[in-house]
C-alpha positions in Angstrom: 65.2 -108.6 -51.3 62.1 -106.6 -50.2 62.1 -105.5 -46.6 60.1 -102.9 -44.6 62.4 -101.4 -41.9 60.5 -99.9 -38.9 61.8 -97.2 -36.6 62.0 -97.2 -32.8 58.6 -98.4 -31.6 59.1 -97.8 -27.8 56.0 -99.8 -26.8 53.6 -98.1 -29.1 51.9 -101.3 -30.2 48.7 -99.8 -31.6 50.7 -97.6 -34.0 52.8 -100.6 -34.9 49.8 -102.7 -35.8 48.2 -99.9 -37.8 51.4 -99.3 -39.8 51.6 -103.0 -40.7 48.0 -102.9 -41.9 48.7 -99.9 -44.0 51.6 -101.7 -45.7 49.5 -104.7 -46.6 50.5 -107.1 -43.8 47.8 -109.6 -42.9 47.3 -111.3 -39.6 47.6 -115.1 -40.0 48.2 -117.6 -37.1 48.9 -114.6 -34.8 51.7 -113.4 -37.2 51.8 -110.5 -39.5 52.6 -111.8 -43.0 52.8 -109.9 -46.3 51.1 -111.5 -49.3 54.1 -110.6 -51.5 56.6 -112.2 -49.2 58.1 -109.0 -47.9 60.0 -109.2 -44.6 60.1 -106.8 -41.7 63.1 -105.3 -39.9 63.5 -103.5 -36.6 66.1 -100.9 -35.7 65.8 -101.7 -32.0 64.3 -99.8 -29.0 61.2 -101.9 -29.0 60.4 -100.9 -25.4 60.2 -98.1 -22.8 58.0 -95.1 -22.4 55.1 -96.4 -24.4 52.0 -98.2 -23.1 52.6 -101.8 -24.4 56.3 -102.6 -24.5 56.0 -106.3 -23.6 53.3 -106.8 -26.3 55.7 -105.4 -28.8 58.5 -107.7 -27.6 56.2 -110.7 -27.9 55.2 -109.8 -31.4 58.7 -109.2 -32.6 59.9 -112.4 -31.0 57.2 -114.3 -32.9 58.2 -112.7 -36.2 61.9 -113.2 -35.8 61.4 -116.8 -34.6 59.4 -117.6 -37.7 62.0 -115.9 -40.0 59.6 -113.2 -41.0 61.7 -110.3 -39.6 65.2 -109.1 -38.8 66.1 -107.4 -35.5 69.0 -105.4 -34.1 69.2 -104.2 -30.5 69.1 -100.6 -29.5 70.3 -99.0 -26.3 67.0 -99.4 -24.6 67.0 -103.1 -25.6 70.5 -103.4 -24.1 69.3 -101.9 -20.8 66.3 -104.2 -20.6 68.6 -107.2 -21.3 70.8 -106.2 -18.4 67.7 -105.8 -16.2 66.5 -109.3 -17.1 70.0 -110.7 -16.4 69.7 -109.3 -12.9 72.2 -106.6 -13.3 71.8 -103.3 -11.4 70.4 -100.8 -13.8 68.6 -97.5 -13.1 64.8 -97.6 -13.8 64.9 -94.3 -15.6 64.6 -92.9 -19.2 61.6 -95.2 -19.9 62.8 -98.5 -18.4 60.5 -97.8 -15.4 57.4 -98.2 -17.7 58.5 -101.6 -19.0 59.4 -102.8 -15.5 56.0 -101.7 -14.3 54.4 -103.8 -17.0 56.6 -106.7 -16.1 55.8 -106.6 -12.4 52.1 -106.8 -13.2 52.6 -110.3 -14.7 52.4 -113.6 -12.9 55.7 -115.2 -12.0 55.2 -117.7 -14.8 54.6 -115.0 -17.4 57.5 -113.0 -16.1 59.8 -115.9 -16.7 58.4 -116.5 -20.1 58.9 -112.9 -21.4 62.3 -112.7 -19.8 63.5 -115.9 -21.5 62.0 -114.8 -24.9 63.7 -111.4 -24.8 67.0 -112.7 -23.6 67.0 -115.2 -26.5 66.0 -112.5 -29.0 68.8 -110.2 -27.8 71.5 -112.8 -27.6 70.7 -114.2 -31.1 70.7 -110.8 -32.7 73.7 -109.4 -34.5 75.0 -105.9 -33.4 73.9 -104.8 -36.9 72.6 -106.5 -40.0 74.4 -106.5 -43.3 71.8 -107.5 -46.0 71.3 -107.7 -49.7 74.9 -108.5 -50.7 76.2 -105.6 -48.6 73.8 -103.1 -50.1 71.8 -102.5 -46.9 72.9 -102.1 -43.3 70.5 -101.8 -40.4 72.1 -100.4 -37.2 70.3 -98.8 -34.3 72.1 -95.5 -34.1 74.0 -95.9 -37.4 77.5 -97.0 -38.2 80.6 -95.4 -39.7 81.9 -96.9 -43.0 85.2 -97.9 -41.4 83.3 -99.8 -38.7 81.4 -102.1 -41.0 82.5 -105.7 -40.5 83.8 -104.9 -37.0 82.3 -105.6 -33.6 84.7 -104.1 -31.0 83.5 -102.2 -27.9 84.0 -99.0 -29.7 81.8 -100.1 -32.6 79.2 -101.4 -30.1 79.0 -98.1 -28.4 78.6 -96.3 -31.7 75.9 -98.6 -32.9 73.9 -98.4 -29.6 74.4 -94.7 -28.7 75.6 -92.9 -31.8 78.6 -90.7 -32.2 78.4 -89.2 -28.7 80.8 -86.6 -27.3 80.1 -87.1 -23.6 78.6 -83.6 -23.5 74.9 -82.6 -23.1 72.6 -80.0 -24.6 70.8 -77.5 -22.2 67.7 -79.7 -22.5 69.7 -82.7 -21.1 69.9 -84.5 -24.5 73.4 -85.9 -25.3 75.5 -84.1 -27.9 75.9 -86.4 -30.9 78.1 -85.7 -33.9 76.2 -85.8 -37.2 78.1 -88.8 -38.6 75.7 -89.2 -41.6 76.9 -86.0 -43.3 80.4 -87.5 -43.6 79.3 -90.9 -44.8 80.5 -91.8 -48.3 79.9 -95.5 -48.5 78.0 -97.5 -51.1 75.7 -99.3 -48.8 72.5 -97.8 -47.5 72.5 -97.4 -43.7 69.1 -97.3 -42.1 69.0 -96.4 -38.4 67.0 -94.7 -35.7 67.8 -93.6 -32.1 67.6 -89.8 -32.5 64.0 -88.6 -33.1 63.4 -86.4 -36.1 60.1 -85.0 -37.4 60.4 -86.6 -40.8 62.6 -89.4 -42.1 66.0 -87.9 -42.7 67.9 -89.0 -45.7 71.5 -87.8 -45.9 74.0 -89.3 -48.5 73.0 -93.0 -48.4 71.7 -93.0 -44.8 68.2 -92.8 -43.5 67.1 -92.0 -40.0 63.7 -93.5 -39.6 63.0 -92.7 -35.9 60.2 -90.2 -36.2 59.5 -90.1 -32.5 56.2 -92.1 -32.2 56.6 -92.2 -28.4 57.0 -88.4 -28.3 53.9 -87.6 -30.3 55.5 -87.8 -33.7 54.9 -90.7 -36.1 55.9 -94.3 -36.5 57.7 -94.7 -39.8 58.9 -97.5 -42.1 61.3 -97.3 -45.0 60.4 -99.8 -47.7 63.5 -101.2 -49.4 64.5 -101.3 -52.2 61.8 -98.8 -53.2 63.0 -96.3 -50.6 59.6 -95.0 -50.0 58.3 -94.1 -46.5 55.1 -95.2 -44.8 54.0 -93.5 -41.5 51.2 -93.4 -39.0 50.6 -90.6 -36.5 51.2 -91.1 -32.8 48.5 -91.2 -30.1 51.0 -89.9 -27.6 51.4 -86.3 -26.4 53.8 -84.2 -28.5 57.1 -83.4 -26.7 58.9 -80.8 -28.8 62.3 -81.0 -27.0 62.8 -84.6 -27.9 63.2 -83.9 -31.7 66.7 -83.3 -32.8 66.1 -80.7 -35.5 64.1 -78.7 -33.1 67.0 -78.3 -30.6 70.2 -78.4 -32.7 
């Protein structure tokens, strides 16, 4: 299989569209289609903080519905899902930007985007296992021993990473570097923790290069294992990049 896995978009629709163009995707019938039949994959966190979260949601819904893409949810997706269900969630850490977009819509359009996203989320697996177990896509990664499982412990790891419950001085959560201990055969491609460049450790690749924090939007092309990136139009926020505060 040939798939282009895109890191956390966080509402940066213009960068998303530019990246697809650079990779040879063509717009047909309001969809992005690759002439060689490649598919897209998304590691979650489609929304929050960026300027066009709902535009990204609609486009990813179109692609997944037409079987042109794979999607797994991230922690921001989970929070938006709970908001759309009517649960009490804090409008913080970026959700406030998506809610602001949502509140500008007509009641009809609000209902439409809500139904679309709920369906996208509920039909998505916690993580994708693809290409005869050679490729795993999980928002914050996954331990080898968790593959094939879907317990609450696994869900927490996939959505939030290997968290300790502690926080750095800058307020960012302390996360154990699970990738340095990974010794599985499958490639695990993930995002969640912004890094300046795609980080490959063992057979893992962190492709969240912090587009919403002024970094880049990146894609890992599988099976070639090459990287395509476009620069962000957002202001650079140094303290959001892991290797700058570890």
